[in-house]
Every structure is written in C-alpha cells, then in structure tokens.
Legacy VTK file of the C-alpha trace (Angstrom):
# vtk DataFile Version 3.0
C-alpha trace
ASCII
DATASET POLYDATA
POINTS 249 float
189.544 70.264 105.104
191.649 70.666 108.794
195.451 70.628 108.641
195.018 67.262 110.195
193.167 65.302 107.165
194.712 67.436 104.780
198.654 65.886 105.706
196.581 62.614 105.996
195.853 63.366 102.388
198.519 64.224 101.638
200.849 61.108 102.491
198.727 58.919 100.863
198.616 60.533 97.417
202.337 60.055 98.008
201.840 56.729 98.926
204.009 57.086 101.908
201.156 54.908 103.838
201.474 52.199 101.753
205.476 52.246 100.848
206.117 52.379 104.792
203.772 49.039 106.012
206.481 47.890 107.723
207.433 50.891 109.616
203.396 50.930 110.168
203.932 47.261 111.609
207.148 48.309 113.899
205.166 51.795 115.365
201.946 49.732 116.251
203.750 47.019 117.983
206.141 49.682 119.980
202.856 51.038 120.847
201.212 48.039 122.000
204.384 47.117 124.042
204.281 50.097 126.308
201.014 50.472 126.564
200.702 47.032 128.219
203.684 48.024 130.122
202.475 50.900 131.548
198.524 49.731 131.980
198.600 46.042 132.116
198.099 43.104 129.846
194.256 43.103 129.598
192.509 45.470 127.201
189.372 45.058 129.328
190.841 47.228 131.681
193.629 49.215 129.721
191.837 51.841 127.439
195.452 52.791 125.694
196.982 49.166 125.353
192.514 48.851 123.629
193.053 51.527 121.140
196.079 50.205 120.496
195.112 46.913 119.609
192.233 48.373 117.396
194.731 50.551 115.157
196.326 46.895 114.504
193.822 44.871 113.731
193.077 47.757 110.932
196.150 47.279 109.853
195.684 43.708 109.329
198.151 42.948 111.728
198.792 39.003 112.663
196.878 38.188 116.454
199.898 36.382 117.041
202.230 39.834 116.606
199.730 41.150 118.372
199.945 38.793 121.437
204.056 39.000 121.513
204.007 42.699 121.679
201.774 42.573 124.717
203.938 39.546 126.324
207.039 41.652 125.674
205.180 44.907 127.846
203.981 42.794 130.573
207.825 41.273 131.003
205.930 37.651 129.806
208.814 37.906 127.065
211.797 39.197 126.932
211.775 42.749 124.820
212.967 46.435 124.716
213.002 49.034 127.107
211.156 51.986 125.407
211.313 55.500 126.794
208.341 57.871 125.897
209.764 61.434 125.197
207.134 64.759 123.451
209.011 67.117 121.499
207.490 69.805 120.947
208.638 72.671 118.066
207.915 75.474 115.490
208.226 74.732 111.504
208.140 77.170 108.846
205.935 80.434 109.339
205.456 79.707 112.775
203.994 76.740 112.741
203.273 74.451 115.698
205.029 70.992 115.930
204.392 67.797 118.189
206.429 64.683 117.561
205.971 61.780 119.935
208.679 58.645 119.586
209.586 55.794 122.089
212.756 55.135 121.426
215.666 52.798 123.696
218.423 55.728 122.987
216.983 59.210 124.063
220.417 60.827 123.541
220.557 59.936 119.311
216.754 60.372 118.942
217.072 63.694 120.517
220.150 64.480 118.353
218.440 63.353 115.145
214.700 65.456 115.887
216.546 68.610 116.453
218.355 68.083 113.416
215.710 67.519 111.584
214.379 70.612 112.510
217.039 72.532 111.625
217.956 71.135 108.400
214.439 72.034 107.231
213.707 75.554 108.874
212.404 74.768 112.268
213.817 74.727 115.388
212.910 73.083 118.956
211.050 74.817 121.285
211.127 74.370 125.688
208.731 72.003 126.862
205.171 72.915 126.762
205.304 75.429 123.875
203.098 74.248 121.786
201.543 71.028 122.970
198.671 73.414 125.270
197.306 74.535 121.584
196.392 70.580 120.786
193.769 68.511 122.748
193.706 64.273 122.268
190.976 63.774 120.386
188.689 60.472 118.192
188.454 61.216 114.651
186.926 58.727 112.871
186.808 59.874 108.481
183.910 58.425 106.529
183.785 58.959 103.023
180.396 60.974 101.964
179.074 58.503 99.456
178.692 55.797 102.612
176.571 57.974 104.811
174.449 61.213 105.132
175.020 63.841 107.141
171.651 62.908 109.033
172.462 59.189 109.162
175.732 60.479 111.166
174.494 63.187 113.477
172.063 60.256 114.742
175.210 58.409 115.587
177.148 60.927 117.277
174.375 62.165 119.150
173.516 58.724 120.269
177.031 57.704 121.329
178.197 60.305 122.802
180.386 62.116 119.627
181.321 65.698 119.936
181.046 66.861 116.328
180.338 66.212 112.888
182.508 68.137 110.263
181.688 68.463 106.654
185.459 68.191 105.289
185.213 67.898 101.709
185.461 64.101 100.030
184.840 62.940 103.645
182.662 63.275 106.461
184.829 63.814 110.246
183.317 62.737 113.334
185.379 64.048 116.589
184.995 62.582 119.713
186.708 62.972 123.120
188.751 59.601 123.423
186.676 57.907 125.827
183.653 57.975 123.576
186.196 56.993 120.551
185.626 52.711 120.858
181.573 53.476 121.194
181.162 55.678 118.188
183.468 53.863 115.927
180.890 50.725 116.982
177.798 52.763 116.398
179.120 53.764 112.701
179.836 50.093 111.999
176.696 48.965 113.833
174.628 50.705 111.258
176.654 49.000 108.266
178.604 52.172 107.292
182.386 51.836 106.305
184.673 53.464 107.986
187.200 55.211 105.713
190.008 55.785 109.001
189.592 56.024 112.915
192.380 56.973 115.323
192.782 58.789 118.570
195.281 61.803 117.261
196.145 65.164 118.549
193.757 68.080 117.052
194.730 71.838 117.168
192.613 74.606 117.774
193.793 76.953 115.579
195.753 76.780 112.432
198.336 78.627 110.520
198.077 78.515 106.788
200.995 78.420 104.888
201.636 78.924 100.820
204.641 78.589 98.344
208.032 77.831 99.991
206.811 77.712 103.622
204.260 75.310 102.651
206.784 72.942 100.458
209.455 73.368 103.118
206.524 72.012 106.247
205.951 69.178 103.896
209.810 68.474 103.852
209.486 69.068 107.778
206.958 66.568 108.579
208.319 63.700 106.295
211.637 63.991 107.797
210.072 63.851 111.582
208.113 61.298 110.351
210.976 59.107 108.479
212.497 58.593 112.013
212.018 54.776 113.075
211.791 56.309 116.845
208.710 58.448 115.628
205.234 57.355 116.864
203.194 60.312 115.967
203.655 63.689 114.221
201.344 66.400 114.647
200.810 69.905 113.527
198.575 72.972 112.894
199.556 73.730 109.560
197.100 74.687 106.867
196.927 75.031 102.905
194.838 75.271 100.056
193.375 72.673 98.050
195.550 73.744 95.278
198.596 74.189 97.435
198.189 70.363 98.340
197.557 68.862 95.110
200.978 70.756 93.952
203.231 69.151 97.203
201.125 65.604 96.957
202.090 65.500 93.153
LINES 1 250
249 0 1 2 3 4 5 6 7 8 9 10 11 12 13 14 15 16 17 18 19 20 21 22 23 24 25 26 27 28 29 30 31 32 33 34 35 36 37 38 39 40 41 42 43 44 45 46 47 48 49 50 51 52 53 54 55 56 57 58 59 60 61 62 63 64 65 66 67 68 69 70 71 72 73 74 75 76 77 78 79 80 81 82 83 84 85 86 87 88 89 90 91 92 93 94 95 96 97 98 99 100 101 102 103 104 105 106 107 108 109 110 111 112 113 114 115 116 117 118 119 120 121 122 123 124 125 126 127 128 129 130 131 132 133 134 135 136 137 138 139 140 141 142 143 144 145 146 147 148 149 150 151 152 153 154 155 156 157 158 159 160 161 162 163 164 165 166 167 168 169 170 171 172 173 174 175 176 177 178 179 180 181 182 183 184 185 186 187 188 189 190 191 192 193 194 195 196 197 198 199 200 201 202 203 204 205 206 207 208 209 210 211 212 213 214 215 216 217 218 219 220 221 222 223 224 225 226 227 228 229 230 231 232 233 234 235 236 237 238 239 240 241 242 243 244 245 246 247 248
C-alpha cells in the first residue's frame, strides 16, 4: 500500500474525516472559489472548477453552497480574497512534505506552518526543494470485492488510465489529471462503486519510517492538516502495516 493510501487509511481509522466534515466543506468552498476566480465560473471550460465541484458533490455538499462559492469567485457575490501558497519541507527521517494553503493572511499562515514543522521534528525547505518529487495524478480507489482486476484493467485501457495497482484492501487506478473524469465515469458506468476519487500529488519514491519517527511523522501531518488555511498535505512517507495499525489505533 502506498504512502498516499496509508495516510488516507490512518485518517479514516482515527475518524478524522468524519469529525472534520465542516472543515472539509470549508476547504472545498475555498477551492471552488479560487478555481472560479482564476478560470471563470463555467465548469465546462474550467477543469479545476469541474474537479472541485465533483469533489464537493461526492461529500454531499448542497448545490446552493456550490453556486455561492462560484459566485464569490467570479465576483457576483462579495467574498474573501484568498492567496494560494505552497510550502515545501522535511519531516522526521527526511520525509518530503508539500502543504498547499489558501489564506487571506500570508504572514499568519507562514508563521503557523513554520511552527508546526519545527514543533514536530521537521523543518521548512526552500521553494523547489521537494516539489519535484511529486506529480499531479488522479487516484480512484475501489474496494476489492466490488470488481475484478480484469474488469478494471479493461476500463483503464479503454478510458485512458495510466496504471492499476493492488493496494491491499483496494484497487487503485492512477490517471493523468486530464483523463481522471473519463476514467471515473467509466467505472461508474460499469456499476462499480467508487470508494474514493481525487486529483492529488503522488510521490515518485517513498521513505520508510519506523518506531518513533513514524509516530512523529503522523503527529506532524495531523498538525499541518489541522490548520484552517490548509487545503492539502502530501508526503512520501511509508510504514509497515503493523506500524500503521499502531498509529491508527
């Protein structure tokens, strides 16, 4: 199981995703707003907005909330002026970390992110220090009982997917961002339920952590995720299934 999948599993087992549903809505609204501001309010001509709307619908966000977020982005409604900042840094064991934020106060956010890194055994890096280790990809997870490998491979090949991976309890389809929607649609057209789907950042290599370093890494990721301004946190950590059960317990 990849580090990406393990972090998602840890969050799920800890109940963090359910407990922070309001925060998930806030993050999605910010993303819709900035996507509409930068690329216009028509999702047909704005892939980033289209992806954000799909993510919001997957979380059962009311259509009216989505509409208002778009209108704030296009200027039809008054809204907050957000700035996008990407932080790069290192965690315990030299693990690479990328943090994407949307903020209305750059100085406050820089201070908070720096503090989270230093307090939890990490440190901020310079621009470009670790981002080259990550690539933007679409990731679609399907629980093993829902489909066979052959079924999914046919869909991957037919709709322009990149790879199909066995990640233990789930099949993981990886796509280029521009093929993501077509592959998701292909899976759903085959009446195969999707456990999760997102456009994310995957690392090219992973760093194995054990013991206290693994525990410290999870604390750092949780601290970074917990900021209101944080949109996404990506890292290239890996750990054993036994270690994962320990930290998720």
